All heavy atoms as TSV, in Angstrom:
chain	resi	resn	atom	element	x	y	z
A	1	ALA	N	N	6.484	-5.543	10.490
A	1	ALA	CA	C	7.191	-6.707	10.986
A	1	ALA	C	C	8.595	-6.766	10.400
A	1	ALA	O	O	9.522	-7.176	11.064
A	1	ALA	CB	C	6.413	-7.964	10.660
A	2	GLU	N	N	8.731	-6.360	9.146
A	2	GLU	CA	C	10.051	-6.379	8.519
A	2	GLU	C	C	10.984	-5.374	9.190
A	2	GLU	O	O	12.146	-5.680	9.453
A	2	GLU	CB	C	9.933	-6.062	7.036
A	2	GLU	CG	C	11.262	-6.140	6.313
A	2	GLU	CD	C	11.114	-5.852	4.829
A	2	GLU	OE1	O	10.062	-6.151	4.260
A	2	GLU	OE2	O	12.072	-5.326	4.267
A	3	LEU	N	N	10.473	-4.188	9.476
A	3	LEU	CA	C	11.284	-3.173	10.152
A	3	LEU	C	C	11.725	-3.670	11.521
A	3	LEU	O	O	12.891	-3.535	11.888
A	3	LEU	CB	C	10.504	-1.863	10.286
A	3	LEU	CG	C	11.182	-0.747	11.073
A	3	LEU	CD1	C	12.476	-0.319	10.398
A	3	LEU	CD2	C	10.246	0.430	11.232
A	4	LEU	N	N	10.804	-4.262	12.256
A	4	LEU	CA	C	11.126	-4.782	13.583
A	4	LEU	C	C	12.194	-5.866	13.495
A	4	LEU	O	O	13.126	-5.898	14.306
A	4	LEU	CB	C	9.866	-5.324	14.259
A	4	LEU	CG	C	10.031	-5.893	15.656
A	4	LEU	CD1	C	10.665	-4.889	16.591
A	4	LEU	CD2	C	8.689	-6.342	16.182
A	5	GLY	N	N	12.085	-6.734	12.522
A	5	GLY	CA	C	13.090	-7.778	12.334
A	5	GLY	C	C	14.460	-7.213	12.029
A	5	GLY	O	O	15.474	-7.687	12.545
A	6	ARG	N	N	14.507	-6.189	11.216
A	6	ARG	CA	C	15.796	-5.556	10.882
A	6	ARG	C	C	16.398	-4.879	12.098
A	6	ARG	O	O	17.602	-4.965	12.326
A	6	ARG	CB	C	15.610	-4.566	9.748
A	6	ARG	CG	C	15.284	-5.255	8.424
A	6	ARG	CD	C	15.270	-4.275	7.316
A	6	ARG	NE	N	16.569	-3.612	7.282
A	6	ARG	CZ	C	17.249	-3.371	6.186
A	6	ARG	NH1	N	16.765	-3.737	5.038
A	6	ARG	NH2	N	18.402	-2.753	6.226
A	7	ILE	N	N	15.571	-4.165	12.868
A	7	ILE	CA	C	16.077	-3.514	14.081
A	7	ILE	C	C	16.599	-4.564	15.050
A	7	ILE	O	O	17.691	-4.417	15.618
A	7	ILE	CB	C	14.987	-2.640	14.737
A	7	ILE	CG1	C	14.646	-1.446	13.848
A	7	ILE	CG2	C	15.438	-2.155	16.112
A	7	ILE	CD1	C	13.450	-0.652	14.308
A	8	ALA	N	N	15.845	-5.638	15.240
A	8	ALA	CA	C	16.255	-6.709	16.159
A	8	ALA	C	C	17.562	-7.342	15.699
A	8	ALA	O	O	18.442	-7.647	16.523
A	8	ALA	CB	C	15.158	-7.767	16.267
A	9	GLU	N	N	17.719	-7.528	14.406
A	9	GLU	CA	C	18.945	-8.109	13.865
A	9	GLU	C	C	20.150	-7.216	14.164
A	9	GLU	O	O	21.218	-7.692	14.545
A	9	GLU	CB	C	18.794	-8.296	12.357
A	9	GLU	CG	C	19.961	-8.968	11.685
A	9	GLU	CD	C	19.711	-9.131	10.196
A	9	GLU	OE1	O	18.624	-9.608	9.823
A	9	GLU	OE2	O	20.608	-8.763	9.426
A	10	ILE	N	N	19.973	-5.928	14.017
A	10	ILE	CA	C	21.054	-4.979	14.298
A	10	ILE	C	C	21.389	-4.971	15.786
A	10	ILE	O	O	22.550	-4.963	16.170
A	10	ILE	CB	C	20.665	-3.561	13.817
A	10	ILE	CG1	C	20.619	-3.532	12.290
A	10	ILE	CG2	C	21.643	-2.520	14.336
A	10	ILE	CD1	C	19.964	-2.297	11.722
A	11	LEU	N	N	20.348	-4.987	16.624
A	11	LEU	CA	C	20.565	-4.932	18.068
A	11	LEU	C	C	21.228	-6.197	18.592
A	11	LEU	O	O	22.126	-6.152	19.420
A	11	LEU	CB	C	19.246	-4.691	18.803
A	11	LEU	CG	C	18.589	-3.344	18.590
A	11	LEU	CD1	C	17.244	-3.294	19.301
A	11	LEU	CD2	C	19.484	-2.221	19.071
A	12	GLY	N	N	20.759	-7.342	18.116
A	12	GLY	CA	C	21.312	-8.620	18.558
A	12	GLY	C	C	21.112	-8.858	20.048
A	12	GLY	O	O	20.541	-8.041	20.760
A	13	GLY	N	N	21.566	-9.990	20.506
A	13	GLY	CA	C	21.489	-10.318	21.920
A	13	GLY	C	C	20.118	-10.814	22.330
A	13	GLY	O	O	19.202	-10.962	21.520
A	14	GLU	N	N	20.013	-11.092	23.620
A	14	GLU	CA	C	18.752	-11.573	24.171
A	14	GLU	C	C	17.675	-10.499	24.056
A	14	GLU	O	O	17.956	-9.316	24.152
A	14	GLU	CB	C	18.925	-11.949	25.638
A	14	GLU	CG	C	19.769	-13.175	25.862
A	14	GLU	CD	C	19.790	-13.569	27.319
A	14	GLU	OE1	O	18.735	-13.478	27.978
A	14	GLU	OE2	O	20.863	-13.945	27.782
A	15	ARG	N	N	16.467	-10.949	23.871
A	15	ARG	CA	C	15.303	-10.057	23.821
A	15	ARG	C	C	15.417	-8.989	22.741
A	15	ARG	O	O	14.868	-7.892	22.864
A	15	ARG	CB	C	15.075	-9.434	25.193
A	15	ARG	CG	C	14.822	-10.462	26.279
A	15	ARG	CD	C	14.771	-9.881	27.651
A	15	ARG	NE	N	13.712	-8.877	27.718
A	15	ARG	CZ	C	13.336	-8.269	28.811
A	15	ARG	NH1	N	13.913	-8.567	29.935
A	15	ARG	NH2	N	12.382	-7.377	28.804
A	16	ALA	N	N	16.130	-9.281	21.664
A	16	ALA	CA	C	16.342	-8.298	20.599
A	16	ALA	C	C	15.024	-7.835	19.984
A	16	ALA	O	O	14.870	-6.650	19.680
A	16	ALA	CB	C	17.265	-8.865	19.524
A	17	ARG	N	N	14.062	-8.743	19.807
A	17	ARG	CA	C	12.777	-8.338	19.212
A	17	ARG	C	C	11.997	-7.419	20.152
A	17	ARG	O	O	11.347	-6.481	19.704
A	17	ARG	CB	C	11.951	-9.553	18.815
A	17	ARG	CG	C	12.515	-10.255	17.582
A	17	ARG	CD	C	11.556	-11.273	17.010
A	17	ARG	NE	N	10.350	-10.696	16.432
A	17	ARG	CZ	C	10.260	-10.135	15.221
A	17	ARG	NH1	N	11.326	-10.033	14.472
A	17	ARG	NH2	N	9.116	-9.683	14.780
A	18	ILE	N	N	12.068	-7.688	21.446
A	18	ILE	CA	C	11.383	-6.825	22.416
A	18	ILE	C	C	12.036	-5.446	22.419
A	18	ILE	O	O	11.349	-4.415	22.384
A	18	ILE	CB	C	11.413	-7.445	23.826
A	18	ILE	CG1	C	10.582	-8.731	23.837
A	18	ILE	CG2	C	10.919	-6.456	24.877
A	18	ILE	CD1	C	10.727	-9.555	25.091
A	19	ARG	N	N	13.355	-5.434	22.448
A	19	ARG	CA	C	14.087	-4.163	22.432
A	19	ARG	C	C	13.837	-3.413	21.134
A	19	ARG	O	O	13.638	-2.190	21.124
A	19	ARG	CB	C	15.570	-4.430	22.643
A	19	ARG	CG	C	15.859	-4.945	24.043
A	19	ARG	CD	C	17.265	-5.493	24.272
A	19	ARG	NE	N	18.306	-4.724	23.660
A	19	ARG	CZ	C	19.230	-5.242	22.840
A	19	ARG	NH1	N	19.235	-6.531	22.549
A	19	ARG	NH2	N	20.163	-4.479	22.333
A	20	GLY	N	N	13.819	-4.147	20.024
A	20	GLY	CA	C	13.535	-3.536	18.729
A	20	GLY	C	C	12.138	-2.949	18.675
A	20	GLY	O	O	11.923	-1.877	18.100
A	21	GLY	N	N	11.186	-3.636	19.284
A	21	GLY	CA	C	9.820	-3.119	19.343
A	21	GLY	C	C	9.730	-1.823	20.124
A	21	GLY	O	O	8.999	-0.906	19.753
A	22	ALA	N	N	10.495	-1.751	21.207
A	22	ALA	CA	C	10.511	-0.522	22.008
A	22	ALA	C	C	11.105	0.634	21.208
A	22	ALA	O	O	10.578	1.759	21.221
A	22	ALA	CB	C	11.289	-0.745	23.302
A	23	VAL	N	N	12.184	0.372	20.495
A	23	VAL	CA	C	12.811	1.407	19.659
A	23	VAL	C	C	11.846	1.848	18.560
A	23	VAL	O	O	11.636	3.045	18.345
A	23	VAL	CB	C	14.135	0.890	19.057
A	23	VAL	CG1	C	14.655	1.833	17.984
A	23	VAL	CG2	C	15.181	0.689	20.140
A	24	ALA	N	N	11.249	0.890	17.876
A	24	ALA	CA	C	10.311	1.210	16.795
A	24	ALA	C	C	9.119	2.010	17.313
A	24	ALA	O	O	8.667	2.947	16.656
A	24	ALA	CB	C	9.840	-0.072	16.111
A	25	SER	N	N	8.632	1.657	18.495
A	25	SER	CA	C	7.493	2.376	19.075
A	25	SER	C	C	7.817	3.837	19.313
A	25	SER	O	O	7.010	4.730	19.009
A	25	SER	CB	C	7.065	1.732	20.387
A	25	SER	OG	O	6.553	0.453	20.152
A	26	VAL	N	N	8.984	4.096	19.862
A	26	VAL	CA	C	9.389	5.485	20.118
A	26	VAL	C	C	9.536	6.241	18.800
A	26	VAL	O	O	9.039	7.365	18.657
A	26	VAL	CB	C	10.703	5.547	20.932
A	26	VAL	CG1	C	11.232	6.966	21.006
A	26	VAL	CG2	C	10.498	4.988	22.330
A	27	LEU	N	N	10.194	5.626	17.830
A	27	LEU	CA	C	10.422	6.314	16.552
A	27	LEU	C	C	9.128	6.559	15.787
A	27	LEU	O	O	8.901	7.669	15.290
A	27	LEU	CB	C	11.408	5.511	15.697
A	27	LEU	CG	C	12.829	5.401	16.253
A	27	LEU	CD1	C	13.679	4.524	15.348
A	27	LEU	CD2	C	13.450	6.765	16.440
A	28	VAL	N	N	8.271	5.556	15.701
A	28	VAL	CA	C	7.004	5.724	14.978
A	28	VAL	C	C	6.114	6.733	15.695
A	28	VAL	O	O	5.494	7.596	15.055
A	28	VAL	CB	C	6.293	4.365	14.790
A	28	VAL	CG1	C	4.875	4.552	14.281
A	28	VAL	CG2	C	7.083	3.480	13.850
A	29	GLY	N	N	6.059	6.656	17.005
A	29	GLY	CA	C	5.267	7.617	17.774
A	29	GLY	C	C	5.749	9.042	17.577
A	29	GLY	O	O	4.949	9.975	17.432
A	30	THR	N	N	7.055	9.208	17.545
A	30	THR	CA	C	7.627	10.542	17.328
A	30	THR	C	C	7.292	11.051	15.932
A	30	THR	O	O	6.883	12.207	15.765
A	30	THR	CB	C	9.154	10.511	17.535
A	30	THR	OG1	O	9.437	10.081	18.871
A	30	THR	CG2	C	9.764	11.875	17.313
A	31	LEU	N	N	7.454	10.195	14.933
A	31	LEU	CA	C	7.143	10.603	13.557
A	31	LEU	C	C	5.666	10.944	13.384
A	31	LEU	O	O	5.329	11.951	12.741
A	31	LEU	CB	C	7.541	9.490	12.584
A	31	LEU	CG	C	9.041	9.257	12.439
A	31	LEU	CD1	C	9.307	8.005	11.617
A	31	LEU	CD2	C	9.715	10.464	11.824
A	32	MET	N	N	4.801	10.125	13.945
A	32	MET	CA	C	3.361	10.396	13.849
A	32	MET	C	C	3.011	11.713	14.542
A	32	MET	O	O	2.240	12.515	14.011
A	32	MET	CB	C	2.560	9.245	14.465
A	32	MET	CG	C	2.694	7.931	13.724
A	32	MET	SD	S	1.927	7.946	12.107
A	32	MET	CE	C	0.208	7.928	12.561
A	33	SER	N	N	3.561	11.923	15.723
A	33	SER	CA	C	3.285	13.150	16.475
A	33	SER	C	C	3.755	14.389	15.726
A	33	SER	O	O	3.078	15.410	15.710
A	33	SER	CB	C	3.972	13.105	17.847
A	33	SER	OG	O	3.440	12.073	18.625
A	34	ARG	N	N	4.921	14.283	15.122
A	34	ARG	CA	C	5.532	15.439	14.472
A	34	ARG	C	C	4.942	15.729	13.098
A	34	ARG	O	O	4.619	16.873	12.786
A	34	ARG	CB	C	7.036	15.212	14.353
A	34	ARG	CG	C	7.813	16.377	13.752
A	34	ARG	CD	C	9.294	16.117	13.866
A	34	ARG	NE	N	10.116	17.070	13.173
A	34	ARG	CZ	C	10.712	18.112	13.750
A	34	ARG	NH1	N	10.556	18.330	15.043
A	34	ARG	NH2	N	11.458	18.922	13.055
A	35	TYR	N	N	4.809	14.693	12.254
A	35	TYR	CA	C	4.465	14.927	10.851
A	35	TYR	C	C	3.013	14.632	10.479
A	35	TYR	O	O	2.489	15.255	9.558
A	35	TYR	CB	C	5.389	14.114	9.945
A	35	TYR	CG	C	6.833	14.527	10.085
A	35	TYR	CD1	C	7.751	13.696	10.692
A	35	TYR	CD2	C	7.254	15.770	9.630
A	35	TYR	CE1	C	9.081	14.083	10.841
A	35	TYR	CE2	C	8.575	16.170	9.771
A	35	TYR	CZ	C	9.486	15.322	10.377
A	35	TYR	OH	O	10.789	15.713	10.520
A	36	VAL	N	N	2.360	13.711	11.156
A	36	VAL	CA	C	0.985	13.367	10.801
A	36	VAL	C	C	-0.003	14.200	11.617
A	36	VAL	O	O	-0.859	14.887	11.062
A	36	VAL	CB	C	0.719	11.853	10.988
A	36	VAL	CG1	C	-0.735	11.520	10.706
A	36	VAL	CG2	C	1.647	11.038	10.085
A	37	PHE	N	N	0.135	14.132	12.943
A	37	PHE	CA	C	-0.799	14.854	13.813
A	37	PHE	C	C	-0.356	16.284	14.100
A	37	PHE	O	O	-1.131	17.078	14.617
A	37	PHE	CB	C	-0.998	14.090	15.121
A	37	PHE	CG	C	-1.540	12.704	14.918
A	37	PHE	CD1	C	-0.817	11.599	15.320
A	37	PHE	CD2	C	-2.759	12.501	14.302
A	37	PHE	CE1	C	-1.307	10.314	15.129
A	37	PHE	CE2	C	-3.257	11.229	14.101
A	37	PHE	CZ	C	-2.532	10.132	14.511
A	38	ARG	N	N	0.898	16.573	13.799
A	38	ARG	CA	C	1.475	17.912	14.010
A	38	ARG	C	C	1.236	18.424	15.428
A	38	ARG	O	O	0.784	19.554	15.641
A	38	ARG	CB	C	0.945	18.884	12.975
A	38	ARG	CG	C	1.275	18.485	11.562
A	38	ARG	CD	C	0.874	19.555	10.570
A	38	ARG	NE	N	0.974	19.098	9.208
A	38	ARG	CZ	C	2.091	19.104	8.486
A	38	ARG	NH1	N	3.203	19.538	9.002
A	38	ARG	NH2	N	2.085	18.668	7.251
A	39	LEU	N	N	1.526	17.550	16.374
A	39	LEU	CA	C	1.350	17.900	17.778
A	39	LEU	C	C	2.503	18.767	18.262
A	39	LEU	O	O	3.663	18.491	17.989
A	39	LEU	CB	C	1.275	16.633	18.642
A	39	LEU	CG	C	0.126	15.677	18.355
A	39	LEU	CD1	C	0.256	14.440	19.233
A	39	LEU	CD2	C	-1.204	16.357	18.583
A	40	GLU	N	N	2.135	19.802	18.968
A	40	GLU	CA	C	3.155	20.655	19.581
A	40	GLU	C	C	3.542	20.065	20.934
A	40	GLU	O	O	2.716	19.455	21.586
A	40	GLU	CB	C	2.619	22.081	19.748
A	40	GLU	CG	C	2.395	22.803	18.443
A	40	GLU	CD	C	3.661	23.029	17.631
A	40	GLU	OE1	O	4.777	22.981	18.199
A	40	GLU	OE2	O	3.543	23.230	16.425
A	41	PRO	N	N	4.764	20.195	21.324
A	41	PRO	CA	C	5.823	20.989	20.709
A	41	PRO	C	C	6.634	20.234	19.658
A	41	PRO	O	O	7.516	20.817	19.036
A	41	PRO	CB	C	6.713	21.354	21.897
A	41	PRO	CG	C	6.606	20.175	22.799
A	41	PRO	CD	C	5.171	19.692	22.645
A	42	PHE	N	N	6.341	18.944	19.430
A	42	PHE	CA	C	7.150	18.168	18.485
A	42	PHE	C	C	7.132	18.748	17.079
A	42	PHE	O	O	8.135	18.721	16.367
A	42	PHE	CB	C	6.693	16.710	18.424
A	42	PHE	CG	C	7.139	15.863	19.577
A	42	PHE	CD1	C	6.652	14.593	19.734
A	42	PHE	CD2	C	8.045	16.331	20.509
A	42	PHE	CE1	C	7.061	13.785	20.785
A	42	PHE	CE2	C	8.477	15.544	21.562
A	42	PHE	CZ	C	7.969	14.268	21.699
A	43	ALA	N	N	5.982	19.258	16.628
A	43	ALA	CA	C	5.840	19.729	15.251
A	43	ALA	C	C	6.796	20.867	14.914
A	43	ALA	O	O	7.334	20.922	13.804
A	43	ALA	CB	C	4.402	20.152	14.991
A	44	SER	N	N	7.029	21.751	15.840
A	44	SER	CA	C	7.868	22.917	15.545
A	44	SER	C	C	9.249	22.860	16.200
A	44	SER	O	O	10.045	23.772	16.015
A	44	SER	CB	C	7.139	24.198	15.994
A	44	SER	OG	O	6.924	24.163	17.395
A	45	MET	N	N	9.526	21.812	16.909
A	45	MET	CA	C	10.801	21.680	17.617
A	45	MET	C	C	11.944	21.448	16.615
A	45	MET	O	O	11.798	20.652	15.693
A	45	MET	CB	C	10.698	20.486	18.574
A	45	MET	CG	C	11.801	20.364	19.563
A	45	MET	SD	S	11.533	18.938	20.666
A	45	MET	CE	C	10.184	19.518	21.671
A	46	PRO	N	N	13.071	22.143	16.788
A	46	PRO	CA	C	14.225	21.862	15.921
A	46	PRO	C	C	14.660	20.391	16.070
A	46	PRO	O	O	14.521	19.798	17.142
A	46	PRO	CB	C	15.324	22.787	16.462
A	46	PRO	CG	C	14.592	23.858	17.204
A	46	PRO	CD	C	13.340	23.215	17.738
A	47	ARG	N	N	15.147	19.810	14.983
A	47	ARG	CA	C	15.530	18.401	14.990
A	47	ARG	C	C	16.509	18.049	16.099
A	47	ARG	O	O	16.393	17.001	16.722
A	47	ARG	CB	C	16.133	18.009	13.642
A	47	ARG	CG	C	15.083	17.709	12.615
A	47	ARG	CD	C	15.713	17.171	11.376
A	47	ARG	NE	N	15.852	18.304	10.459
A	47	ARG	CZ	C	16.538	18.285	9.351
A	47	ARG	NH1	N	17.198	17.214	9.006
A	47	ARG	NH2	N	16.582	19.333	8.577
A	48	GLU	N	N	17.472	18.926	16.324
A	48	GLU	CA	C	18.474	18.652	17.351
A	48	GLU	C	C	17.833	18.564	18.736
A	48	GLU	O	O	18.178	17.711	19.543
A	48	GLU	CB	C	19.569	19.726	17.347
A	48	GLU	CG	C	20.386	19.752	16.077
A	48	GLU	CD	C	19.695	20.480	14.924
A	48	GLU	OE1	O	18.699	21.214	15.152
A	48	GLU	OE2	O	20.137	20.289	13.774
A	49	GLN	N	N	16.895	19.441	19.000
A	49	GLN	CA	C	16.195	19.431	20.284
A	49	GLN	C	C	15.314	18.187	20.403
A	49	GLN	O	O	15.258	17.558	21.457
A	49	GLN	CB	C	15.357	20.698	20.448
A	49	GLN	CG	C	14.701	20.803	21.810
A	49	GLN	CD	C	13.862	22.060	21.956
A	49	GLN	OE1	O	13.700	22.830	21.017
A	49	GLN	NE2	N	13.323	22.260	23.140
A	50	LEU	N	N	14.648	17.833	19.326
A	50	LEU	CA	C	13.815	16.630	19.330
A	50	LEU	C	C	14.671	15.391	19.600
A	50	LEU	O	O	14.284	14.517	20.374
A	50	LEU	CB	C	13.075	16.488	17.995
A	50	LEU	CG	C	12.125	15.309	17.868
A	50	LEU	CD1	C	11.019	15.381	18.915
A	50	LEU	CD2	C	11.532	15.264	16.472
A	51	ALA	N	N	15.841	15.335	18.980
A	51	ALA	CA	C	16.757	14.216	19.222
A	51	ALA	C	C	17.155	14.159	20.694
A	51	ALA	O	O	17.219	13.071	21.285
A	51	ALA	CB	C	17.992	14.344	18.340
A	52	ASP	N	N	17.392	15.308	21.301
A	52	ASP	CA	C	17.736	15.353	22.723
A	52	ASP	C	C	16.583	14.848	23.601
A	52	ASP	O	O	16.803	14.231	24.631
A	52	ASP	CB	C	18.113	16.776	23.155
A	52	ASP	CG	C	19.448	17.224	22.599
A	52	ASP	OD1	O	20.257	16.363	22.177
A	52	ASP	OD2	O	19.689	18.447	22.572
A	53	VAL	N	N	15.367	15.130	23.173
A	53	VAL	CA	C	14.188	14.714	23.936
A	53	VAL	C	C	13.978	13.196	23.858
A	53	VAL	O	O	13.691	12.551	24.868
A	53	VAL	CB	C	12.919	15.462	23.445
A	53	VAL	CG1	C	11.656	14.856	24.034
A	53	VAL	CG2	C	13.017	16.939	23.792
A	54	ILE	N	N	14.117	12.629	22.667
A	54	ILE	CA	C	13.825	11.194	22.535
A	54	ILE	C	C	15.019	10.292	22.847
A	54	ILE	O	O	14.841	9.095	23.081
A	54	ILE	CB	C	13.227	10.845	21.158
A	54	ILE	CG1	C	14.235	11.029	20.043
A	54	ILE	CG2	C	11.944	11.605	20.908
A	54	ILE	CD1	C	13.787	10.426	18.726
A	55	ALA	N	N	16.219	10.850	22.875
A	55	ALA	CA	C	17.417	10.033	23.131
A	55	ALA	C	C	17.320	9.218	24.419
A	55	ALA	O	O	17.632	8.015	24.404
A	55	ALA	CB	C	18.670	10.900	23.126
A	56	PRO	N	N	16.885	9.799	25.535
A	56	PRO	CA	C	16.783	8.988	26.748
A	56	PRO	C	C	15.773	7.844	26.625
A	56	PRO	O	O	15.959	6.788	27.226
A	56	PRO	CB	C	16.335	9.987	27.819
A	56	PRO	CG	C	16.712	11.323	27.299
A	56	PRO	CD	C	16.610	11.209	25.807
A	57	MET	N	N	14.728	8.033	25.826
A	57	MET	CA	C	13.732	6.977	25.639
A	57	MET	C	C	14.279	5.828	24.809
A	57	MET	O	O	13.792	4.710	24.895
A	57	MET	CB	C	12.477	7.547	24.977
A	57	MET	CG	C	11.727	8.522	25.857
A	57	MET	SD	S	10.274	9.152	25.021
A	57	MET	CE	C	10.862	10.743	24.485
A	58	LEU	N	N	15.289	6.113	23.992
A	58	LEU	CA	C	15.906	5.082	23.163
A	58	LEU	C	C	17.089	4.412	23.856
A	58	LEU	O	O	17.454	3.296	23.503
A	58	LEU	CB	C	16.371	5.689	21.836
A	58	LEU	CG	C	15.269	6.199	20.926
A	58	LEU	CD1	C	15.872	6.971	19.764
A	58	LEU	CD2	C	14.421	5.059	20.428
A	59	ALA	N	N	17.663	5.087	24.824
A	59	ALA	CA	C	18.885	4.590	25.462
A	59	ALA	C	C	18.689	3.228	26.128
A	59	ALA	O	O	19.513	2.330	25.964
A	59	ALA	CB	C	19.400	5.608	26.472
A	60	VAL	N	N	17.614	3.059	26.859
A	60	VAL	CA	C	17.412	1.812	27.605
A	60	VAL	C	C	17.233	0.608	26.676
A	60	VAL	O	O	17.952	-0.377	26.814
A	60	VAL	CB	C	16.245	1.943	28.606
A	60	VAL	CG1	C	15.918	0.611	29.233
A	60	VAL	CG2	C	16.605	2.963	29.671
A	61	PRO	N	N	16.313	0.639	25.705
A	61	PRO	CA	C	16.174	-0.550	24.863
A	61	PRO	C	C	17.388	-0.813	23.962
A	61	PRO	O	O	17.566	-1.921	23.489
A	61	PRO	CB	C	14.919	-0.285	24.038
A	61	PRO	CG	C	14.690	1.164	24.118
A	61	PRO	CD	C	15.281	1.623	25.410
A	62	LEU	N	N	18.209	0.188	23.724
A	62	LEU	CA	C	19.397	-0.018	22.907
A	62	LEU	C	C	20.523	-0.719	23.666
A	62	LEU	O	O	21.463	-1.211	23.064
A	62	LEU	CB	C	19.889	1.294	22.324
A	62	LEU	CG	C	18.986	1.895	21.244
A	62	LEU	CD1	C	19.486	3.277	20.835
A	62	LEU	CD2	C	18.903	0.983	20.036
A	63	GLN	N	N	20.412	-0.768	24.980
A	63	GLN	CA	C	21.413	-1.473	25.783
A	63	GLN	C	C	21.123	-2.964	25.773
A	63	GLN	O	O	19.984	-3.381	25.925
A	63	GLN	CB	C	21.391	-0.975	27.235
A	63	GLN	CG	C	21.746	0.479	27.389
A	63	GLN	CD	C	21.520	0.969	28.808
A	63	GLN	OE1	O	21.182	0.209	29.696
A	63	GLN	NE2	N	21.706	2.250	29.013
A	64	ARG	N	N	22.134	-3.766	25.634
A	64	ARG	CA	C	21.945	-5.213	25.596
A	64	ARG	C	C	21.440	-5.759	26.930
A	64	ARG	O	O	20.888	-6.846	26.984
A	64	ARG	CB	C	23.232	-5.930	25.220
A	64	ARG	CG	C	23.552	-5.827	23.769
A	64	ARG	CD	C	24.751	-6.676	23.422
A	64	ARG	NE	N	25.080	-6.504	22.036
A	64	ARG	CZ	C	24.922	-7.447	21.137
A	64	ARG	NH1	N	24.473	-8.617	21.473
A	64	ARG	NH2	N	25.249	-7.230	19.886
A	65	SER	N	N	21.641	-5.038	28.002
A	65	SER	CA	C	21.226	-5.534	29.322
A	65	SER	C	C	19.737	-5.359	29.576
A	65	SER	O	O	19.219	-5.812	30.583
A	65	SER	CB	C	22.024	-4.827	30.418
A	65	SER	OG	O	21.792	-3.426	30.377
A	66	PHE	N	N	19.027	-4.689	28.666
A	66	PHE	CA	C	17.588	-4.453	28.828
A	66	PHE	C	C	16.840	-5.739	28.696
A	66	PHE	O	O	17.012	-6.553	27.877
A	66	PHE	CB	C	17.122	-3.427	27.798
A	66	PHE	CG	C	15.624	-3.272	27.750
A	66	PHE	CD1	C	14.949	-2.581	28.742
A	66	PHE	CD2	C	14.895	-3.798	26.715
A	66	PHE	CE1	C	13.572	-2.414	28.686
A	66	PHE	CE2	C	13.524	-3.644	26.650
A	66	PHE	CZ	C	12.863	-2.943	27.642
């Protein structure tokens, strides 16, 4: 809850907590897939490529119009 509050505070605007939740979900899911469950292809993907893969999933909730 603290992480979500901090993300929402940074994002600001309407629906900041909802948008923050979407961002947190993508990030936590990615971390769990890569480091805890070691799911391929995330586990062995170079960081730059992984960033390219998740960037579109983060783009929408990071926009204030979401």
